[in-house]
Biotite code that builds the C-alpha atoms (Angstrom):
import biotite.structure as struc

atoms = struc.array([
    struc.Atom([54.579, 40.378, -104.183], chain_id="A", res_id=1, res_name="MET", atom_name="CA", element="C"),
    struc.Atom([53.740, 36.684, -104.604], chain_id="A", res_id=2, res_name="ALA", atom_name="CA", element="C"),
    struc.Atom([54.571, 34.065, -102.016], chain_id="A", res_id=3, res_name="LEU", atom_name="CA", element="C"),
    struc.Atom([57.448, 31.812, -103.099], chain_id="A", res_id=4, res_name="GLU", atom_name="CA", element="C"),
    struc.Atom([56.206, 28.211, -103.061], chain_id="A", res_id=5, res_name="MET", atom_name="CA", element="C"),
    struc.Atom([59.428, 26.371, -102.215], chain_id="A", res_id=6, res_name="LYS", atom_name="CA", element="C"),
    struc.Atom([59.531, 22.757, -103.407], chain_id="A", res_id=7, res_name="PRO", atom_name="CA", element="C"),
    struc.Atom([61.347, 21.163, -100.429], chain_id="A", res_id=8, res_name="ALA", atom_name="CA", element="C"),
    struc.Atom([61.588, 21.296, -96.647], chain_id="A", res_id=9, res_name="CYS", atom_name="CA", element="C"),
    struc.Atom([64.573, 23.396, -95.579], chain_id="A", res_id=10, res_name="GLU", atom_name="CA", element="C"),
    struc.Atom([65.361, 21.005, -92.737], chain_id="A", res_id=11, res_name="ARG", atom_name="CA", element="C"),
    struc.Atom([64.937, 17.435, -94.029], chain_id="A", res_id=12, res_name="CYS", atom_name="CA", element="C"),
    struc.Atom([64.819, 18.195, -97.787], chain_id="A", res_id=13, res_name="LYS", atom_name="CA", element="C"),
    struc.Atom([61.548, 16.264, -98.234], chain_id="A", res_id=14, res_name="ALA", atom_name="CA", element="C"),
    struc.Atom([59.661, 17.278, -101.346], chain_id="A", res_id=15, res_name="GLY", atom_name="CA", element="C"),
    struc.Atom([56.654, 19.554, -100.867], chain_id="A", res_id=16, res_name="LEU", atom_name="CA", element="C"),
    struc.Atom([53.882, 19.533, -103.432], chain_id="A", res_id=17, res_name="ALA", atom_name="CA", element="C"),
    struc.Atom([52.567, 22.988, -104.324], chain_id="A", res_id=18, res_name="GLN", atom_name="CA", element="C"),
    struc.Atom([49.087, 21.926, -103.195], chain_id="A", res_id=19, res_name="GLU", atom_name="CA", element="C"),
    struc.Atom([50.439, 19.920, -100.242], chain_id="A", res_id=20, res_name="GLY", atom_name="CA", element="C"),
    struc.Atom([50.792, 20.733, -96.564], chain_id="A", res_id=21, res_name="GLU", atom_name="CA", element="C"),
    struc.Atom([53.759, 22.896, -95.541], chain_id="A", res_id=22, res_name="ALA", atom_name="CA", element="C"),
    struc.Atom([54.583, 25.486, -92.885], chain_id="A", res_id=23, res_name="TYR", atom_name="CA", element="C"),
    struc.Atom([56.227, 28.895, -93.351], chain_id="A", res_id=24, res_name="ILE", atom_name="CA", element="C"),
    struc.Atom([57.430, 31.867, -91.307], chain_id="A", res_id=25, res_name="CYS", atom_name="CA", element="C"),
    struc.Atom([57.071, 35.519, -92.297], chain_id="A", res_id=26, res_name="SER", atom_name="CA", element="C"),
    struc.Atom([60.369, 35.289, -94.235], chain_id="A", res_id=27, res_name="PHE", atom_name="CA", element="C"),
    struc.Atom([59.026, 32.311, -96.271], chain_id="A", res_id=28, res_name="GLU", atom_name="CA", element="C"),
    struc.Atom([61.320, 29.746, -94.643], chain_id="A", res_id=29, res_name="CYS", atom_name="CA", element="C"),
    struc.Atom([59.514, 26.511, -95.524], chain_id="A", res_id=30, res_name="THR", atom_name="CA", element="C"),
    struc.Atom([59.226, 23.222, -93.636], chain_id="A", res_id=31, res_name="PHE", atom_name="CA", element="C"),
    struc.Atom([57.259, 19.985, -93.869], chain_id="A", res_id=32, res_name="CYS", atom_name="CA", element="C"),
    struc.Atom([54.622, 19.148, -91.270], chain_id="A", res_id=33, res_name="ARG", atom_name="CA", element="C"),
    struc.Atom([56.847, 16.709, -89.358], chain_id="A", res_id=34, res_name="ASN", atom_name="CA", element="C"),
    struc.Atom([59.744, 19.148, -89.056], chain_id="A", res_id=35, res_name="CYS", atom_name="CA", element="C"),
    struc.Atom([57.407, 21.992, -88.061], chain_id="A", res_id=36, res_name="ALA", atom_name="CA", element="C"),
    struc.Atom([55.998, 19.842, -85.257], chain_id="A", res_id=37, res_name="ILE", atom_name="CA", element="C"),
    struc.Atom([59.472, 18.710, -84.113], chain_id="A", res_id=38, res_name="GLU", atom_name="CA", element="C"),
    struc.Atom([60.572, 22.373, -83.999], chain_id="A", res_id=39, res_name="MET", atom_name="CA", element="C"),
    struc.Atom([57.408, 23.263, -82.058], chain_id="A", res_id=40, res_name="ARG", atom_name="CA", element="C"),
    struc.Atom([56.326, 25.511, -84.953], chain_id="A", res_id=41, res_name="ARG", atom_name="CA", element="C"),
    struc.Atom([59.218, 27.928, -84.361], chain_id="A", res_id=42, res_name="LYS", atom_name="CA", element="C"),
    struc.Atom([61.486, 28.876, -87.274], chain_id="A", res_id=43, res_name="CYS", atom_name="CA", element="C"),
    struc.Atom([65.130, 27.996, -86.513], chain_id="A", res_id=44, res_name="PRO", atom_name="CA", element="C"),
    struc.Atom([66.328, 30.771, -88.842], chain_id="A", res_id=45, res_name="ASN", atom_name="CA", element="C"),
    struc.Atom([64.481, 33.811, -87.487], chain_id="A", res_id=46, res_name="CYS", atom_name="CA", element="C"),
    struc.Atom([62.720, 32.564, -84.355], chain_id="A", res_id=47, res_name="GLY", atom_name="CA", element="C"),
    struc.Atom([59.307, 33.449, -85.779], chain_id="A", res_id=48, res_name="GLY", atom_name="CA", element="C"),
    struc.Atom([56.233, 31.269, -85.695], chain_id="A", res_id=49, res_name="GLY", atom_name="CA", element="C"),
    struc.Atom([55.503, 28.719, -88.400], chain_id="A", res_id=50, res_name="LEU", atom_name="CA", element="C"),
    struc.Atom([51.994, 28.728, -89.836], chain_id="A", res_id=51, res_name="VAL", atom_name="CA", element="C"),
    struc.Atom([50.270, 26.637, -92.483], chain_id="A", res_id=52, res_name="ALA", atom_name="CA", element="C"),
    struc.Atom([51.328, 27.716, -95.965], chain_id="A", res_id=53, res_name="ARG", atom_name="CA", element="C"),
    struc.Atom([48.369, 28.776, -98.096], chain_id="A", res_id=54, res_name="PRO", atom_name="CA", element="C"),
    struc.Atom([47.624, 26.519, -101.039], chain_id="A", res_id=55, res_name="ARG", atom_name="CA", element="C"),
    struc.Atom([47.336, 27.488, -104.666], chain_id="A", res_id=56, res_name="ARG", atom_name="CA", element="C"),
    struc.Atom([45.068, 25.785, -107.113], chain_id="A", res_id=57, res_name="ASP", atom_name="CA", element="C"),
    struc.Atom([47.080, 23.783, -109.596], chain_id="A", res_id=58, res_name="VAL", atom_name="CA", element="C"),
    struc.Atom([45.700, 24.348, -113.108], chain_id="A", res_id=59, res_name="PRO", atom_name="CA", element="C"),
    struc.Atom([44.761, 21.158, -114.934], chain_id="A", res_id=60, res_name="PRO", atom_name="CA", element="C"),
    struc.Atom([47.370, 20.122, -117.448], chain_id="A", res_id=61, res_name="SER", atom_name="CA", element="C"),
    struc.Atom([46.553, 20.820, -121.061], chain_id="A", res_id=62, res_name="ALA", atom_name="CA", element="C"),
    struc.Atom([45.855, 17.507, -122.741], chain_id="A", res_id=63, res_name="ALA", atom_name="CA", element="C"),
])
């Protein structure tokens, strides 16, 4: 099962680039760095810890 790379922070709705910094819990709730820090890296939905979301390489666009 592939990790869902959500495009926006669930709290502040800031856009999250696929290759950018984001934080997730084990249920894939997704937050930006600032929100994760403000929430003390604890998911408000499940109470689990927030960890850095792994990054995927973005393939170069076909030109």
